[in-house]
TORFI-53165 format. One record per residue: residue number from 1; x, y negated, z of N, C-alpha, C in turn. Coordinates in pm, 1 decimal, decimal comma, padded with zeros to 6 digits. Layout:
// TORFI-53165
{node NUM; {X; Y; Z}; {X; Y; Z}; {X; Y; Z}}
...
This chain:
// TORFI-53165
{node 1; {-02093,4; -00618,0; 09677,6}; {-02027,7; -00737,2; 09627,1}; {-01903,8; -00693,1; 09548,8}}
{node 2; {-01888,0; -00750,7; 09430,6}; {-01772,4; -00716,9; 09347,0}; {-01655,6; -00811,9; 09369,7}}
{node 3; {-01686,3; -00941,1; 09381,9}; {-01582,2; -01043,7; 09393,1}; {-01620,7; -01141,7; 09503,0}}
{node 4; {-01524,4; -01179,1; 09585,9}; {-01541,6; -01285,4; 09684,7}; {-01412,3; -01364,6; 09687,0}}
{node 5; {-01414,8; -01482,0; 09626,8}; {-01296,0; -01567,5; 09619,7}; {-01335,0; -01709,3; 09658,0}}
{node 6; {-01284,7; -01756,0; 09769,6}; {-01313,2; -01893,0; 09811,1}; {-01461,7; -01921,4; 09814,7}}
{node 7; {-01504,9; -02012,5; 09732,1}; {-01645,0; -02052,9; 09728,6}; {-01725,6; -01981,4; 09623,1}}
{node 8; {-01685,7; -01860,1; 09585,3}; {-01755,3; -01785,9; 09480,1}; {-01770,7; -01639,6; 09518,7}}
{node 9; {-01891,4; -01586,7; 09493,3}; {-01915,1; -01443,3; 09508,5}; {-01988,4; -01391,9; 09385,2}}
{node 10; {-01955,1; -01270,4; 09345,2}; {-02026,1; -01203,2; 09236,3}; {-02077,4; -01069,5; 09288,8}}
{node 11; {-02205,9; -01049,2; 09271,9}; {-02271,1; -00925,5; 09312,2}; {-02324,8; -00855,8; 09187,2}}
{node 12; {-02325,6; -00724,3; 09188,0}; {-02385,5; -00647,1; 09079,9}; {-02501,8; -00568,8; 09138,4}}
{node 13; {-02622,2; -00602,9; 09093,3}; {-02740,7; -00534,0; 09143,4}; {-02755,4; -00392,4; 09090,5}}
{node 14; {-02677,2; -00357,7; 08988,7}; {-02676,9; -00222,2; 08930,7}; {-02817,6; -00175,3; 08892,9}}
{node 15; {-02898,1; -00269,2; 08843,8}; {-03032,8; -00235,0; 08800,0}; {-03135,2; -00227,4; 08911,4}}
{node 16; {-03095,5; -00261,8; 09032,5}; {-03188,5; -00257,2; 09145,7}; {-03292,7; -00367,9; 09133,4}}
{node 17; {-03401,1; -00352,0; 09205,1}; {-03499,0; -00459,5; 09212,1}; {-03430,2; -00585,6; 09262,6}}
{node 18; {-03460,7; -00696,0; 09200,5}; {-03401,7; -00822,6; 09241,1}; {-03431,7; -00857,7; 09385,6}}
{node 19; {-03549,1; -00815,3; 09434,1}; {-03584,4; -00841,7; 09573,9}; {-03478,6; -00783,3; 09667,2}}
{node 20; {-03436,9; -00660,8; 09636,8}; {-03339,2; -00592,8; 09722,2}; {-03202,0; -00658,5; 09713,0}}
{node 21; {-03163,4; -00696,5; 09592,1}; {-03034,4; -00763,1; 09573,6}; {-03032,8; -00896,5; 09646,8}}
{node 22; {-03139,0; -00975,8; 09630,7}; {-03144,0; -01106,1; 09698,5}; {-03150,9; -01090,1; 09849,9}}
{node 23; {-03220,2; -00988,1; 09897,8}; {-03224,9; -00964,2; 10042,9}; {-03084,3; -00939,5; 10096,5}}
{node 24; {-03006,4; -00857,8; 10026,5}; {-02869,3; -00829,5; 10070,7}; {-02782,8; -00954,9; 10064,4}}
{node 25; {-02799,0; -01033,8; 09959,7}; {-02719,8; -01156,5; 09945,0}; {-02752,0; -01255,6; 10055,5}}
{node 26; {-02880,2; -01279,4; 10079,4}; {-02919,8; -01377,1; 10181,9}; {-02873,6; -01331,1; 10319,8}}
{node 27; {-02890,8; -01204,4; 10349,8}; {-02844,5; -01150,8; 10478,8}; {-02693,6; -01170,6; 10493,8}}
{node 28; {-02619,1; -01144,2; 10387,8}; {-02473,0; -01159,6; 10392,5}; {-02432,4; -01305,4; 10410,7}}
{node 29; {-02504,3; -01397,8; 10347,7}; {-02469,7; -01539,9; 10360,0}; {-02496,8; -01590,7; 10501,3}}
{node 30; {-02606,3; -01545,6; 10560,4}; {-02637,2; -01588,0; 10697,0}; {-02539,9; -01526,1; 10797,8}}
{node 31; {-02492,9; -01405,6; 10769,6}; {-02398,1; -01338,1; 10859,3}; {-02257,0; -01394,1; 10846,2}}
{node 32; {-02220,3; -01438,5; 10726,6}; {-02085,7; -01490,2; 10701,1}; {-02097,4; -01614,7; 10612,6}}
{node 33; {-02143,2; -01725,6; 10671,2}; {-02171,8; -01845,1; 10591,3}; {-02045,3; -01914,1; 10540,1}}
{node 34; {-02060,7; -01990,9; 10433,9}; {-01945,6; -02065,5; 10382,6}; {-01908,8; -02179,8; 10476,0}}
{node 35; {-01782,6; -02216,6; 10471,6}; {-01739,2; -02332,4; 10549,6}; {-01805,2; -02459,0; 10496,4}}
{node 36; {-01811,8; -02474,4; 10364,4}; {-01873,1; -02592,4; 10301,9}; {-01981,8; -02552,0; 10202,6}}
{node 37; {-01942,4; -02476,4; 10098,8}; {-02037,0; -02439,2; 09993,3}; {-01992,2; -02310,7; 09926,3}}
{node 38; {-02088,4; -02246,2; 09859,3}; {-02057,5; -02122,1; 09788,7}; {-02155,8; -02106,8; 09672,5}}
{node 39; {-02105,2; -02055,4; 09561,9}; {-02188,7; -02015,5; 09448,7}; {-02189,7; -01863,3; 09446,7}}
{node 40; {-02310,7; -01806,6; 09440,9}; {-02325,1; -01661,8; 09438,6}; {-02395,8; -01624,2; 09308,7}}
{node 41; {-02334,1; -01536,1; 09232,7}; {-02388,9; -01489,3; 09105,8}; {-02428,3; -01343,2; 09123,4}}
{node 42; {-02550,8; -01310,1; 09084,7}; {-02599,2; -01172,1; 09094,5}; {-02638,1; -01123,5; 08955,5}}
{node 43; {-02572,4; -01019,4; 08908,8}; {-02601,7; -00962,6; 08777,1}; {-02686,9; -00836,7; 08791,5}}
{node 44; {-02753,9; -00801,0; 08682,6}; {-02828,0; -00675,0; 08672,0}; {-02932,9; -00657,6; 08781,6}}
{node 45; {-03015,4; -00757,7; 08803,3}; {-03122,1; -00744,7; 08902,8}; {-03248,1; -00815,9; 08853,5}}
{node 46; {-03361,3; -00747,5; 08864,6}; {-03490,4; -00801,6; 08822,3}; {-03596,3; -00703,0; 08869,2}}
{node 47; {-03715,8; -00748,2; 08908,0}; {-03761,5; -00885,4; 08924,2}; {-03721,5; -00941,7; 09060,4}}
{node 48; {-03719,9; -01071,6; 09069,2}; {-03677,9; -01138,0; 09192,7}; {-03794,2; -01196,4; 09271,4}}
{node 49; {-03911,9; -01206,6; 09210,1}; {-04029,4; -01254,5; 09281,6}; {-04021,1; -01400,2; 09321,3}}
{node 50; {-04086,7; -01434,0; 09430,3}; {-04097,4; -01571,9; 09477,3}; {-03964,9; -01616,4; 09539,4}}
{node 51; {-03889,5; -01696,1; 09465,8}; {-03757,1; -01738,9; 09511,9}; {-03764,4; -01829,5; 09634,8}}
{node 52; {-03875,3; -01900,0; 09651,7}; {-03890,7; -01987,0; 09767,8}; {-03874,9; -01912,6; 09899,4}}
{node 53; {-03912,8; -01785,9; 09901,7}; {-03897,6; -01704,4; 10022,1}; {-03751,5; -01700,2; 10065,6}}
{node 54; {-03661,3; -01679,6; 09968,2}; {-03519,4; -01664,2; 10000,2}; {-03454,8; -01796,9; 10038,2}}
{node 55; {-03486,1; -01904,3; 09965,3}; {-03423,9; -02032,9; 10000,2}; {-03477,9; -02085,3; 10132,8}}
{node 56; {-03603,3; -02053,3; 10165,4}; {-03657,1; -02092,4; 10296,7}; {-03576,7; -02026,3; 10408,3}}
{node 57; {-03548,0; -01897,0; 10394,1}; {-03468,0; -01826,8; 10495,8}; {-03332,4; -01895,2; 10514,5}}
{node 58; {-03271,1; -01935,9; 10404,0}; {-03141,2; -02003,1; 10411,9}; {-03154,7; -02141,2; 10475,9}}
{node 59; {-03259,7; -02215,3; 10442,0}; {-03281,8; -02347,4; 10502,5}; {-03309,6; -02333,7; 10651,7}}
{node 60; {-03385,0; -02232,2; 10689,5}; {-03409,7; -02209,0; 10831,8}; {-03280,2; -02173,5; 10903,8}}
{node 61; {-03181,4; -02124,6; 10829,9}; {-03048,3; -02098,8; 10884,2}; {-02958,8; -02221,5; 10880,8}}
{node 62; {-03013,6; -02335,4; 10833,4}; {-02939,8; -02461,3; 10834,2}; {-02870,9; -02498,2; 10704,3}}
{node 63; {-02902,5; -02429,1; 10594,4}; {-02833,0; -02453,4; 10468,1}; {-02921,7; -02518,1; 10362,9}}
{node 64; {-02860,3; -02596,8; 10276,3}; {-02922,9; -02641,9; 10152,6}; {-02905,6; -02526,5; 10054,5}}
{node 65; {-03010,2; -02493,4; 09980,7}; {-03000,9; -02381,6; 09886,8}; {-03077,4; -02412,1; 09759,2}}
{node 66; {-03019,6; -02372,2; 09647,1}; {-03086,7; -02377,4; 09517,1}; {-03066,9; -02241,2; 09452,4}}
{node 67; {-03176,1; -02183,7; 09402,5}; {-03172,7; -02048,3; 09347,9}; {-03254,3; -02043,4; 09220,2}}
{node 68; {-03198,5; -01982,8; 09118,0}; {-03272,6; -01957,9; 08994,7}; {-03247,6; -01814,7; 08951,8}}
{node 69; {-03338,4; -01762,9; 08870,5}; {-03326,4; -01625,7; 08822,3}; {-03387,4; -01616,1; 08683,1}}
{node 70; {-03339,6; -01519,9; 08606,9}; {-03392,3; -01501,6; 08472,2}; {-03491,5; -01386,5; 08467,8}}
{node 71; {-03569,8; -01387,7; 08361,5}; {-03670,0; -01284,4; 08338,7}; {-03677,8; -01259,2; 08188,4}}
{node 72; {-03754,6; -01159,4; 08146,1}; {-03766,8; -01136,1; 08002,3}; {-03813,5; -01262,3; 07928,9}}
{node 73; {-03771,0; -01275,5; 07804,4}; {-03807,9; -01392,5; 07723,1}; {-03959,3; -01394,2; 07702,8}}
{node 74; {-04023,6; -01493,4; 07762,9}; {-04169,3; -01505,9; 07755,4}; {-04212,5; -01644,7; 07711,7}}
{node 75; {-04117,6; -01739,5; 07705,5}; {-04150,8; -01876,9; 07668,0}; {-04081,2; -01913,7; 07538,0}}
{node 76; {-04159,2; -01966,0; 07445,4}; {-04103,8; -02019,3; 07322,1}; {-04110,9; -02170,5; 07324,7}}
{node 77; {-04047,1; -02232,4; 07229,1}; {-04053,8; -02377,7; 07216,9}; {-04197,5; -02418,6; 07186,7}}
{node 78; {-04245,0; -02529,4; 07243,5}; {-04378,2; -02578,6; 07208,7}; {-04391,4; -02609,5; 07059,0}}
{node 79; {-04278,5; -02627,4; 06991,4}; {-04280,4; -02654,7; 06847,4}; {-04294,9; -02526,2; 06766,0}}
{node 80; {-04292,0; -02410,4; 06831,1}; {-04305,8; -02283,1; 06762,0}; {-04177,5; -02202,5; 06765,0}}
{node 81; {-04182,0; -02086,5; 06701,9}; {-04064,7; -02000,5; 06696,4}; {-04071,2; -01888,3; 06796,6}}
{node 82; {-03962,2; -01812,5; 06806,1}; {-03960,1; -01694,8; 06893,7}; {-03952,5; -01732,2; 07041,7}}
{node 83; {-03985,1; -01636,0; 07123,8}; {-03969,6; -01653,5; 07268,9}; {-03820,0; -01648,8; 07299,0}}
{node 84; {-03770,1; -01752,3; 07366,3}; {-03626,1; -01766,4; 07388,8}; {-03584,3; -01762,5; 07535,2}}
{node 85; {-03677,9; -01786,0; 07626,0}; {-03642,2; -01796,2; 07768,2}; {-03748,6; -01730,2; 07854,5}}
{node 86; {-03706,3; -01688,8; 07971,2}; {-03801,4; -01637,8; 08069,0}; {-03874,1; -01753,1; 08136,0}}
{node 87; {-03962,5; -01721,4; 08228,3}; {-04028,9; -01826,7; 08305,6}; {-03933,7; -01886,7; 08408,3}}
{node 88; {-03821,9; -01822,7; 08429,0}; {-03704,4; -01872,0; 08500,8}; {-03734,0; -01971,6; 08612,8}}
{node 89; {-03778,8; -01921,6; 08727,2}; {-03809,4; -02010,3; 08838,4}; {-03685,8; -02080,6; 08893,7}}
{node 90; {-03712,0; -02190,9; 08959,6}; {-03608,9; -02266,6; 09030,3}; {-03664,5; -02299,4; 09167,5}}
{node 91; {-03591,9; -02261,8; 09271,4}; {-03633,0; -02291,0; 09408,7}; {-03521,8; -02368,6; 09477,9}}
{node 92; {-03561,9; -02471,9; 09549,4}; {-03468,0; -02557,1; 09623,0}; {-03522,6; -02574,4; 09764,0}}
{node 93; {-03436,5; -02558,7; 09863,0}; {-03478,1; -02579,2; 10002,0}; {-03377,9; -02669,0; 10072,5}}
{node 94; {-03431,9; -02761,4; 10151,0}; {-03352,0; -02855,6; 10228,5}; {-03391,5; -02840,0; 10375,4}}
{node 95; {-03295,8; -02807,7; 10462,8}; {-03329,4; -02793,3; 10604,5}; {-03360,8; -02928,3; 10667,1}}
{node 96; {-03420,4; -02922,2; 10785,5}; {-03457,7; -03046,2; 10853,2}; {-03445,0; -03032,6; 11004,1}}
{node 97; {-03402,9; -03140,2; 11066,4}; {-03395,6; -03141,5; 11212,3}; {-03534,7; -03139,9; 11274,1}}
{node 98; {-03638,9; -03170,0; 11194,2}; {-03775,3; -03166,1; 11248,0}; {-03832,7; -03024,4; 11247,0}}
{node 99; {-03753,7; -02927,9; 11199,1}; {-03794,4; -02788,4; 11206,5}; {-03856,5; -02729,5; 11081,8}}
{node 100; {-03911,2; -02810,8; 10992,7}; {-03974,6; -02758,6; 10871,7}; {-03897,8; -02801,5; 10748,6}}
{node 101; {-03835,6; -02707,6; 10677,9}; {-03763,1; -02744,6; 10556,8}; {-03858,1; -02784,6; 10444,2}}
{node 102; {-03806,2; -02858,4; 10349,9}; {-03877,4; -02882,3; 10224,6}; {-03837,9; -02767,2; 10132,8}}
{node 103; {-03936,4; -02701,9; 10073,1}; {-03910,6; -02588,9; 09984,0}; {-03989,8; -02609,8; 09855,5}}
{node 104; {-03919,5; -02635,5; 09747,0}; {-03982,2; -02648,4; 09615,2}; {-03952,4; -02520,8; 09537,7}}
{node 105; {-04055,4; -02458,8; 09483,3}; {-04039,9; -02333,3; 09409,1}; {-04128,8; -02342,6; 09285,7}}
{node 106; {-04067,2; -02353,6; 09168,6}; {-04142,4; -02381,2; 09046,5}; {-04102,5; -02284,5; 08935,9}}
{node 107; {-04201,8; -02225,7; 08871,7}; {-04179,9; -02147,1; 08750,3}; {-04194,6; -02241,6; 08632,0}}
{node 108; {-04125,1; -02213,9; 08524,5}; {-04132,6; -02301,0; 08407,4}; {-04253,3; -02269,5; 08319,5}}
{node 109; {-04330,9; -02167,5; 08356,4}; {-04450,7; -02132,6; 08281,2}; {-04574,1; -02200,1; 08338,0}}
{node 110; {-04672,6; -02224,7; 08250,2}; {-04799,9; -02282,6; 08294,4}; {-04874,0; -02184,8; 08385,2}}
{node 111; {-04848,4; -02056,5; 08365,9}; {-04901,4; -01950,3; 08451,2}; {-04785,8; -01854,5; 08478,4}}
{node 112; {-04808,6; -01757,2; 08562,2}; {-04704,2; -01657,3; 08586,8}; {-04734,1; -01530,0; 08508,3}}
{node 113; {-04632,9; -01449,5; 08489,5}; {-04653,7; -01320,9; 08424,3}; {-04742,2; -01232,6; 08512,3}}
{node 114; {-04736,1; -01252,3; 08641,9}; {-04825,5; -01180,8; 08732,7}; {-04971,2; -01209,1; 08702,0}}
{node 115; {-05002,6; -01333,3; 08659,9}; {-05139,7; -01366,6; 08619,5}; {-05181,8; -01282,9; 08499,0}}
{node 116; {-05089,0; -01261,3; 08406,9}; {-05117,2; -01178,5; 08289,0}; {-05139,0; -01033,6; 08332,2}}
{node 117; {-05051,6; -00982,2; 08418,1}; {-05061,9; -00842,7; 08462,4}; {-05192,6; -00814,3; 08535,0}}
{node 118; {-05241,7; -00911,2; 08612,2}; {-05365,8; -00890,9; 08687,7}; {-05490,5; -00922,1; 08606,3}}
{node 119; {-05473,3; -00970,2; 08483,0}; {-05587,9; -01002,9; 08398,6}; {-05645,2; -01140,8; 08423,8}}
{node 120; {-05581,0; -01220,4; 08508,0}; {-05629,1; -01356,0; 08535,8}; {-05598,9; -01451,3; 08420,5}}
{node 121; {-05509,8; -01410,9; 08330,5}; {-05473,5; -01493,9; 08215,3}; {-05429,7; -01401,6; 08101,5}}
{node 122; {-05425,2; -01458,0; 07981,8}; {-05381,3; -01381,0; 07865,1}; {-05235,6; -01413,2; 07834,4}}
{node 123; {-05166,8; -01324,7; 07762,7}; {-05027,8; -01354,4; 07725,2}; {-05014,0; -01484,9; 07646,7}}
{node 124; {-05115,7; -01520,3; 07569,0}; {-05111,4; -01644,7; 07491,3}; {-05110,6; -01768,8; 07580,4}}
{node 125; {-05159,4; -01755,2; 07702,3}; {-05160,6; -01868,2; 07796,0}; {-05025,9; -01888,4; 07864,8}}
{node 126; {-04935,3; -01794,4; 07846,5}; {-04803,3; -01804,0; 07909,1}; {-04713,3; -01890,5; 07821,2}}
{node 127; {-04721,3; -02020,1; 07846,6}; {-04645,9; -02121,7; 07772,5}; {-04575,9; -02211,2; 07874,2}}
{node 128; {-04478,0; -02290,3; 07831,9}; {-04415,4; -02383,6; 07925,5}; {-04519,9; -02479,0; 07985,5}}
{node 129; {-04507,1; -02510,2; 08114,1}; {-04602,6; -02601,8; 08176,5}; {-04581,0; -02743,9; 08125,5}}
{node 130; {-04682,6; -02828,0; 08142,3}; {-04666,2; -02969,2; 08111,1}; {-04751,2; -03024,3; 07998,7}}
{node 131; {-04835,2; -02940,7; 07936,8}; {-04921,6; -02992,4; 07830,7}; {-04841,3; -03058,7; 07719,9}}
{node 132; {-04870,3; -03186,3; 07694,4}; {-04799,3; -03259,7; 07589,1}; {-04651,2; -03278,0; 07620,8}}
{node 133; {-04613,3; -03260,3; 07745,4}; {-04473,1; -03273,8; 07786,3}; {-04406,8; -03137,4; 07808,0}}
{node 134; {-04465,2; -03032,1; 07751,1}; {-04414,5; -02895,8; 07771,7}; {-04271,4; -02878,0; 07722,6}}
{node 135; {-04227,4; -02963,3; 07631,4}; {-04088,7; -02951,9; 07584,4}; {-03989,2; -02971,3; 07699,2}}
{node 136; {-04029,2; -03044,9; 07802,1}; {-03940,3; -03065,0; 07917,4}; {-03925,6; -02935,8; 07998,0}}
{node 137; {-04036,4; -02866,1; 08022,2}; {-04029,3; -02738,5; 08094,2}; {-03954,2; -02635,2; 08011,1}}
{node 138; {-03976,1; -02636,5; 07878,6}; {-03903,6; -02543,1; 07792,6}; {-03753,6; -02570,9; 07798,4}}
{node 139; {-03715,1; -02697,4; 07794,1}; {-03572,6; -02732,8; 07800,9}; {-03511,4; -02684,7; 07932,3}}
{node 140; {-03582,9; -02703,4; 08042,2}; {-03532,0; -02657,8; 08171,8}; {-03525,7; -02504,5; 08176,4}}
{node 141; {-03628,5; -02436,6; 08124,7}; {-03627,3; -02289,9; 08122,3}; {-03508,7; -02237,8; 08042,3}}
{node 142; {-03484,1; -02297,7; 07925,9}; {-03372,5; -02253,2; 07842,7}; {-03238,6; -02285,6; 07909,3}}
{node 143; {-03228,2; -02403,5; 07970,4}; {-03105,3; -02439,5; 08041,4}; {-03075,9; -02344,2; 08155,6}}
{node 144; {-03178,3; -02308,3; 08232,8}; {-03159,3; -02213,6; 08343,0}; {-03122,6; -02075,1; 08290,6}}
{node 145; {-03185,8; -02034,0; 08180,7}; {-03153,9; -01904,8; 08118,6}; {-03005,9; -01898,8; 08081,9}}
{node 146; {-02959,3; -02003,6; 08014,7}; {-02820,1; -02005,8; 07969,1}; {-02722,3; -02019,5; 08085,6}}
{node 147; {-02760,5; -02094,3; 08189,9}; {-02676,4; -02105,9; 08309,1}; {-02653,5; -01968,1; 08371,3}}
{node 148; {-02762,6; -01897,0; 08396,9}; {-02750,7; -01764,7; 08459,7}; {-02677,5; -01667,9; 08367,6}}
{node 149; {-02715,6; -01666,3; 08239,1}; {-02650,6; -01574,0; 08145,4}; {-02500,5; -01600,3; 08134,9}}
{node 150; {-02462,1; -01727,9; 08134,7}; {-02319,2; -01758,6; 08120,7}; {-02240,6; -01721,8; 08246,4}}
{node 151; {-02302,2; -01731,0; 08362,6}; {-02231,6; -01698,5; 08486,8}; {-02233,1; -01549,1; 08518,9}}
{node 152; {-02340,6; -01479,4; 08482,5}; {-02342,5; -01335,3; 08509,7}; {-02258,9; -01260,3; 08407,3}}
{node 153; {-02252,6; -01313,0; 08285,7}; {-02174,8; -01247,4; 08181,4}; {-02224,1; -01108,1; 08149,6}}
{node 154; {-02348,6; -01080,5; 08181,6}; {-02400,6; -00945,1; 08167,8}; {-02524,2; -00942,9; 08079,5}}
{node 155; {-02544,4; -00828,7; 08015,2}; {-02672,0; -00806,2; 07948,9}; {-02771,1; -00775,4; 08059,7}}
{node 156; {-02890,0; -00824,3; 08046,8}; {-02988,8; -00800,9; 08150,2}; {-03016,3; -00928,9; 08225,6}}
{node 157; {-03071,0; -00914,2; 08341,1}; {-03120,3; -01029,0; 08416,0}; {-03035,0; -01051,7; 08539,2}}
{node 158; {-03045,3; -01172,3; 08593,6}; {-02966,5; -01203,7; 08710,9}; {-03017,0; -01327,1; 08781,5}}
{node 159; {-02938,3; -01372,3; 08877,4}; {-02973,9; -01488,2; 08958,4}; {-02847,0; -01563,8; 08995,2}}
{node 160; {-02863,3; -01692,6; 09020,9}; {-02753,2; -01777,2; 09067,3}; {-02802,9; -01856,1; 09187,6}}
{node 161; {-02725,9; -01851,0; 09294,9}; {-02757,5; -01920,7; 09419,3}; {-02646,1; -02018,8; 09452,2}}
{node 162; {-02683,3; -02140,3; 09483,3}; {-02590,4; -02240,1; 09536,4}; {-02629,2; -02260,9; 09681,5}}
{node 163; {-02532,4; -02245,3; 09769,8}; {-02554,1; -02256,3; 09914,0}; {-02454,1; -02356,1; 09969,2}}
{node 164; {-02500,6; -02450,8; 10051,0}; {-02409,0; -02551,0; 10106,4}; {-02456,7; -02596,7; 10243,5}}
{node 165; {-02360,9; -02642,1; 10322,0}; {-02393,8; -02705,3; 10450,5}; {-02430,6; -02850,5; 10422,0}}
{node 166; {-02543,0; -02896,6; 10474,3}; {-02583,4; -03034,8; 10445,9}; {-02493,1; -03136,4; 10515,0}}
{node 167; {-02477,8; -03250,0; 10451,7}; {-02403,3; -03362,2; 10509,2}; {-02497,9; -03465,1; 10570,7}}
{node 168; {-02625,4; -03456,6; 10535,7}; {-02724,9; -03550,6; 10586,8}; {-02852,2; -03476,8; 10624,8}}
{node 169; {-02948,5; -03551,1; 10675,1}; {-03076,3; -03496,6; 10720,6}; {-03189,2; -03585,0; 10666,2}}
{node 170; {-03215,9; -03580,8; 10533,9}; {-03311,4; -03673,2; 10473,9}; {-03458,2; -03637,5; 10494,0}}
{node 171; {-03490,1; -03514,7; 10532,8}; {-03629,2; -03470,6; 10536,8}; {-03714,7; -03549,3; 10636,4}}
{node 172; {-03671,3; -03575,0; 10760,4}; {-03757,1; -03650,4; 10851,6}; {-03799,0; -03787,3; 10796,2}}
{node 173; {-03709,0; -03856,8; 10729,8}; {-03743,9; -03987,5; 10672,5}; {-03846,5; -03972,6; 10560,4}}
{node 174; {-03833,2; -03867,8; 10480,1}; {-03930,7; -03843,5; 10372,8}; {-04066,5; -03810,5; 10433,2}}
{node 175; {-04068,5; -03728,7; 10538,1}; {-04196,1; -03695,5; 10603,1}; {-04262,3; -03820,7; 10661,1}}
{node 176; {-04182,2; -03907,8; 10721,1}; {-04237,7; -04031,8; 10776,3}; {-04295,7; -04118,4; 10665,2}}
{node 177; {-04223,9; -04131,5; 10557,1}; {-04270,4; -04210,7; 10443,3}; {-04394,9; -04148,9; 10380,4}}
{node 178; {-04402,8; -04016,1; 10376,4}; {-04517,3; -03946,5; 10317,3}; {-04643,8; -03962,8; 10401,2}}
{node 179; {-04630,4; -03999,5; 10525,3}; {-04743,5; -04029,4; 10614,1}; {-04851,0; -03920,4; 10613,9}}
{node 180; {-04809,2; -03796,5; 10637,4}; {-04905,5; -03688,1; 10650,6}; {-04941,2; -03616,2; 10522,0}}
{node 181; {-04891,1; -03661,1; 10408,4}; {-04917,0; -03592,1; 10282,3}; {-04844,9; -03457,4; 10285,1}}
{node 182; {-04912,5; -03353,8; 10237,2}; {-04850,6; -03220,8; 10232,7}; {-04734,7; -03223,4; 10133,9}}
{node 183; {-04618,7; -03180,9; 10178,8}; {-04498,2; -03179,1; 10096,2}; {-04467,5; -03036,1; 10051,7}}
{node 184; {-04387,1; -03019,7; 09946,3}; {-04355,6; -02885,5; 09897,2}; {-04301,9; -02795,2; 10007,7}}
{node 185; {-04362,3; -02677,4; 10017,3}; {-04318,1; -02579,0; 10114,8}; {-04383,9; -02590,1; 10250,2}}
{node 186; {-04463,0; -02695,5; 10272,6}; {-04532,3; -02706,5; 10400,5}; {-04627,8; -02588,9; 10415,8}}
{node 187; {-04631,0; -02531,5; 10532,0}; {-04721,4; -02420,5; 10559,9}; {-04861,4; -02477,0; 10577,4}}
{node 188; {-04956,9; -02413,7; 10511,6}; {-05094,6; -02464,8; 10523,1}; {-05174,1; -02389,4; 10625,2}}
């Protein structure tokens, strides 16, 4: 960790795998949690993999968490032009008194780069998700890219985590209203 001031921490992954950087960050947050909330910025770390894994750990520790990370520019505007943003996932987890957090983990791409690497898809299929509404996923991907880039202030890739103690417990009411429908993050 480079900086720890009040509700802010800055970590430098020094080119390490993002998995390792996020593991250290999550472990540190659970060991020394914020009184109310904290923003954690991690520079120089990639790839970060499935962000839902990390926010679930934090939710199981009783915290609300939102995490995003950048990746190489792989998404262009649906209107054309150069690739401007990574698939830039966003994961959000909300703890619950019923024991199972809600965990939403979404990439802004219609497929993942892992699908391309394994041959399950072609690079041309790596476009913003949403079909005719793909401009919305592209806008979110670009917004997340710029958010992380502006906070890390570094060349390369990084991640931003927002961690907070919840003031309410909305998940049980949502589960009751959902009446057995599988919700994001439910274990199957």
